[in-house]
C-alpha positions as CSV (number, residue, x, y, z in Angstrom):
1,M,0.0,0.0,0.0
2,L,2.8,2.4,0.9
3,N,4.8,1.6,-2.3
4,R,1.7,2.7,-4.3
5,Y,2.0,6.2,-3.0
6,K,5.9,6.3,-2.7
7,H,6.2,8.8,-5.6
8,L,4.1,11.3,-3.7
9,I,6.5,11.6,-0.8
10,P,8.8,13.9,-2.6
11,I,5.8,16.2,-3.3
12,F,4.6,16.1,0.2
13,L,8.0,16.9,1.6
14,L,8.5,19.7,-0.9
15,I,5.2,21.3,-0.1
16,T,5.8,20.8,3.7
17,L,9.1,22.6,3.4
18,A,7.8,25.5,1.4
19,L,5.1,26.0,4.1
20,I,7.6,25.8,7.0
21,W,10.3,28.1,5.4
22,G,7.7,30.4,3.8
23,S,6.0,30.9,7.1
24,S,9.3,31.7,9.0
25,F,9.1,35.4,7.9
26,I,5.7,36.1,9.4
27,L,6.8,34.2,12.6
28,M,9.8,36.6,12.9
29,K,7.4,39.5,12.5
30,L,5.2,38.1,15.4
31,G,8.2,37.7,17.5
32,L,9.4,41.3,17.0
33,E,6.1,42.6,18.4
34,V,7.6,41.9,21.9
35,F,11.3,40.9,21.6
36,S,14.3,42.6,20.1
37,A,15.8,41.4,16.9
38,V,18.9,39.9,18.7
39,Q,16.5,38.1,21.1
40,V,14.4,36.6,18.3
41,G,17.5,35.4,16.4
42,T,19.4,34.0,19.5
43,L,16.2,32.3,20.9
44,R,15.6,30.8,17.6
45,M,19.1,29.2,17.7
46,V,18.7,28.0,21.2
47,I,15.4,26.3,20.4
48,A,16.9,24.7,17.2
49,F,19.9,23.6,19.2
50,L,17.8,21.9,21.9
51,C,15.7,20.1,19.2
52,L,18.6,18.6,17.6
53,L,20.6,18.0,20.8
54,P,19.8,14.2,20.9
55,L,21.6,13.9,17.5
56,T,24.6,15.9,18.5
57,F,26.4,13.1,20.6
58,S,26.4,10.5,17.9
59,A,27.2,13.1,15.2
60,A,30.3,14.3,17.2
61,K,31.9,10.8,16.6
62,K,31.7,11.3,12.9
63,V,34.0,14.4,12.8
64,S,37.7,15.0,13.6
65,K,38.9,18.0,15.6
66,K,40.1,19.8,12.4
67,D,36.5,19.7,11.1
68,W,35.3,21.8,14.1
69,F,36.6,25.0,12.6
70,W,34.5,24.7,9.4
71,I,31.4,23.4,11.3
72,T,31.6,26.5,13.5
73,I,32.0,28.7,10.4
74,S,28.9,26.9,9.0
75,G,26.9,27.4,12.1
76,L,27.7,31.2,12.2
77,T,27.0,31.8,8.5
78,G,24.3,29.2,7.9
79,N,22.4,29.8,11.0
80,G,23.4,32.4,13.7
81,I,24.3,35.6,11.8
82,P,21.4,35.2,9.2
83,A,18.8,34.7,12.0
84,I,19.9,38.1,13.6
85,L,20.1,39.9,10.2
86,F,16.7,38.7,9.1
87,A,15.0,39.6,12.4
88,T,16.7,43.1,12.3
89,A,15.7,43.7,8.6
90,E,12.1,42.9,9.4
91,I,11.9,45.7,11.9
92,K,11.3,47.8,8.8
93,L,10.7,45.4,6.0
94,S,7.5,43.5,5.3
95,S,7.7,39.7,5.8
96,S,6.7,39.1,2.2
97,V,9.6,41.3,0.9
98,A,12.0,39.4,3.2
99,G,10.7,36.1,1.9
100,V,11.3,37.0,-1.7
101,L,14.9,38.5,-1.0
102,N,15.8,35.2,0.7
103,S,15.6,33.7,-2.8
104,L,19.0,35.4,-3.7
105,T,20.8,32.7,-1.8
106,P,21.4,30.4,-4.7
107,I,23.0,33.4,-6.6
108,F,25.5,34.1,-3.9
109,A,26.3,30.4,-3.5
110,L,27.2,30.3,-7.1
111,L,29.3,33.5,-6.9
112,I,31.2,32.3,-4.0
113,A,31.8,28.9,-5.6
114,A,33.2,30.7,-8.6
115,L,35.4,33.2,-6.7
116,F,36.8,30.9,-4.0
117,Y,36.5,27.3,-5.3
118,Q,37.3,27.8,-9.0
119,Q,33.9,26.7,-10.2
120,K,33.2,27.8,-13.7
121,F,29.8,28.9,-15.2
122,G,28.7,30.1,-18.6
123,G,26.6,32.9,-20.1
124,I,23.2,31.7,-19.0
125,K,24.2,31.6,-15.4
126,I,25.8,35.0,-15.6
127,A,22.5,36.4,-17.1
128,G,20.7,34.7,-14.1
129,I,22.9,36.5,-11.8
130,F,22.2,39.8,-13.3
131,L,18.6,39.2,-13.3
132,G,18.5,38.2,-9.6
133,F,20.4,41.4,-8.6
134,A,18.0,43.5,-10.8
135,G,15.1,41.9,-9.0
136,A,16.7,42.6,-5.6
137,V,17.3,46.2,-6.4
138,M,13.5,46.5,-7.2
139,L,12.6,45.0,-4.0
140,S,15.1,46.9,-2.0
141,V,14.8,50.4,-3.3
142,F,11.0,50.9,-4.1
143,Q,7.9,50.9,-2.0
144,S,4.7,49.3,-3.1
145,N,3.6,52.7,-4.6
146,G,6.8,53.1,-6.6
147,A,8.3,55.7,-4.4
148,I,11.9,55.4,-3.1
149,D,12.0,53.4,0.2
150,P,13.9,55.5,2.8
151,D,14.5,52.3,4.8
152,Y,16.0,50.4,1.8
153,S,19.2,49.9,3.8
154,Y,17.3,47.1,5.8
155,A,17.0,45.1,2.6
156,L,20.8,45.1,2.5
157,L,20.7,43.2,5.7
158,I,18.9,40.3,4.0
159,V,21.3,40.5,1.0
160,A,24.1,40.0,3.7
161,A,22.2,37.2,5.2
162,C,22.1,35.6,1.8
163,V,25.8,36.0,1.4
164,C,26.2,34.2,4.7
165,Y,24.0,31.3,3.5
166,G,26.1,31.2,0.2
167,I,29.3,30.9,2.3
168,S,27.7,28.1,4.3
169,V,26.5,26.1,1.4
170,N,30.1,26.1,-0.1
171,V,31.8,25.2,3.2
172,I,29.5,22.3,3.6
173,K,30.2,21.2,0.0
174,Y,33.9,21.7,-0.3
175,E,35.3,21.7,3.3
176,L,33.1,19.1,5.0
177,Q,32.7,16.5,2.3
178,G,32.0,13.0,3.6
179,I,30.2,14.2,6.8
180,P,26.4,13.6,6.8
181,T,24.5,16.9,6.4
182,L,22.3,16.2,9.4
183,A,25.5,15.6,11.5
184,I,26.9,18.9,10.2
185,S,23.5,20.7,11.0
186,S,23.3,19.4,14.7
187,L,27.0,20.1,15.4
188,A,26.8,23.6,13.7
189,L,23.9,24.4,16.1
190,A,25.8,22.9,19.0
191,A,28.8,25.2,18.2
192,I,26.6,28.4,18.5
193,G,23.6,27.4,20.5
194,P,25.2,27.6,24.1
195,I,26.8,30.9,23.2
196,C,23.4,32.3,22.1
197,A,21.8,30.9,25.2
198,V,24.4,32.8,27.4
199,Y,24.0,36.0,25.6
200,L,20.2,35.8,25.5
201,F,19.7,35.1,29.3
202,G,22.8,36.7,30.6
203,V,23.0,40.0,28.6
204,T,19.6,40.9,27.1
205,D,16.4,41.8,29.1
206,F,14.7,38.7,27.6
207,T,13.2,37.4,30.8
208,A,11.9,40.9,31.7
209,R,10.0,41.1,28.4
210,L,8.2,37.8,29.2
211,S,5.8,39.8,31.4
212,M,5.0,42.2,28.7
213,P,1.4,42.0,27.0
214,G,1.5,39.7,24.0
215,S,4.6,38.0,25.1
216,G,3.0,34.5,25.1
217,Q,2.1,34.8,21.4
218,A,5.5,36.3,20.5
219,L,7.3,33.5,22.4
220,G,5.2,30.8,20.7
221,A,6.0,32.2,17.3
222,I,9.7,32.1,18.0
223,I,9.5,28.5,19.4
224,L,7.8,27.5,16.2
225,L,10.4,29.3,14.3
226,G,13.3,27.5,15.9
227,A,11.7,24.1,16.2
228,F,10.3,23.9,12.7
229,G,12.0,26.7,10.7
230,S,15.4,25.7,11.8
231,A,15.3,22.2,13.2
232,V,12.6,20.0,11.7
233,S,13.2,21.6,8.3
234,L,16.7,20.4,8.2
235,I,15.6,16.8,8.7
236,L,12.9,17.2,6.1
237,F,15.1,18.7,3.5
238,N,17.8,15.9,4.0
239,Q,15.1,13.4,3.5
240,L,13.9,15.2,0.3
241,V,17.3,15.1,-1.1
242,K,17.5,11.4,-0.4
243,V,14.1,10.5,-2.0
244,S,14.4,12.9,-5.0
245,T,16.8,14.7,-7.0
246,V,18.8,17.9,-6.4
247,I,16.6,19.8,-8.9
248,V,13.5,18.7,-7.1
249,A,15.0,19.7,-3.8
250,S,16.2,23.1,-5.0
251,S,12.7,23.9,-6.5
252,V,11.6,24.8,-2.9
253,T,13.4,28.0,-3.6
254,Y,10.6,29.0,-6.0
255,L,7.8,28.1,-3.6
256,I,9.1,29.9,-0.5
257,P,8.4,33.4,-1.7
258,I,4.9,32.5,-2.8
259,V,4.1,31.3,0.7
260,A,5.8,34.3,2.2
261,L,3.7,36.6,-0.1
262,V,0.4,34.8,0.9
263,W,1.2,35.4,4.6
264,G,2.0,39.0,4.0
265,I,-1.4,39.6,2.2
266,V,-3.2,37.8,5.1
267,A,-1.3,40.1,7.4
268,G,-2.4,43.1,5.6
269,E,1.1,44.0,4.2
270,S,1.0,46.2,1.1
271,L,2.1,44.7,-2.1
272,G,2.5,46.8,-5.3
273,M,3.8,46.3,-8.9
274,P,7.5,46.9,-7.9
275,Q,7.4,43.9,-5.5
276,L,5.7,41.7,-8.1
277,L,8.2,42.7,-10.8
278,G,11.1,42.1,-8.3
279,M,9.9,38.7,-7.4
280,I,9.4,37.5,-10.9
281,T,12.8,38.9,-11.9
282,I,14.5,37.1,-9.0
283,L,12.8,33.8,-9.7
284,A,13.7,34.2,-13.5
285,G,17.3,34.5,-12.6
286,I,17.2,31.5,-10.2
287,Y,15.6,29.5,-13.1
288,L,18.4,30.4,-15.4
289,I,21.0,29.5,-12.7
290,N,19.5,26.1,-12.2
291,R,19.3,25.2,-16.0
292,K,21.4,22.2,-17.0
293,K,22.4,23.9,-20.3
294,Q,24.8,26.7,-19.6
């Protein structure tokens, strides 16, 4: 009976991942109603670390001491720094725009591979890079009514986060080959989770904010963000890669902005022609980058 529906498993995982990652941006927005951006980012990492903690001890046996440097770099660039940058950006940006700008990650992953790991790419990929950046400019600079956004610098924080993601992808691919990705993920969170916990509870006023109105809803949003957006999603994505192809797995990039936009509309965020054109341009660029013929 299960074999009969085996072909539907990749589709189910793909849709589930798109819903989880696409919803992360509105959850950050809810968390920011009570907590600071740094608190949202660090608590997200602490929750994710605790969720994957049972996997950490067995994963530690699969790596050598020299791997820990790159695992820590992966934890910082793939989890810790972007979590804070995204939360800070959403102080001013809508969650839907943040979700679309997140799609720049494959573009920076490709550029870093070319600059530091001697990966070559042809004209079609170059065109995709230019399209992606053009779309990012539209989303960053213009408001929904077409006017120049005075807070466009906040969009640059998401661009910086995507650069971090691009670094992490290449570190995992070229510096941590042979180590299971789930092991890398749990150990990367183990490298930064305790530090985030010390900072969150020892330096910030996080515990004081727990008594503020609306703190329960905000805290619940961050717990969901850390548990599902950072921990469960890693397991689901690894499983998707195993039961499908890289092309299928990477197609989640196209679905995340759609989910983020839907949540933005539900939340009453404004969406104009510049945002739609920017999204379409970025997705067109990612499509060209992912084409087999270059």
